C-alpha positions in Angstrom: 0.0 0.0 0.0 3.0 2.3 0.2 3.7 2.1 -3.5 1.5 4.5 -5.5 1.3 2.2 -8.5 0.5 -0.9 -6.4 -2.0 0.9 -4.3 -3.9 2.2 -7.4 -4.0 -1.3 -8.8 -5.2 -2.9 -5.5 -8.0 -0.4 -5.1 -9.4 -0.6 -8.6 -13.2 -1.3 -8.5 -12.9 -3.2 -11.8 -11.6 -6.3 -10.1 -14.3 -8.9 -9.4 -12.1 -11.9 -8.5 -8.7 -12.5 -7.0 -6.5 -15.5 -6.3 -3.4 -16.1 -4.3 -0.8 -18.7 -3.6 1.8 -19.1 -0.9 4.6 -21.7 -0.7 7.4 -22.2 1.8 10.8 -23.5 0.9 11.7 -25.6 4.0 15.3 -25.9 2.9 15.9 -22.1 2.8 13.1 -21.0 5.2 11.7 -18.6 2.6 8.1 -17.9 1.8 6.9 -16.9 -1.7 3.5 -15.3 -2.3 1.6 -14.3 -5.5 -1.6 -12.5 -6.1 -3.7 -12.4 -9.3 -6.6 -9.9 -9.8 -9.2 -10.3 -12.6 -12.2 -8.4 -13.9 -15.6 -9.8 -14.6 -16.0 -12.7 -17.0 -16.9 -11.8 -20.5 
């Protein structure tokens, strides 16, 4: 939310759906996360 571009994208009313995924690498102790935002189906 502290990045102007990211904040504008996150707050767009056009998005009707979102998905996310999180995975942890136990060998390195790192977590990776992704988000995907989508508009209404055509």
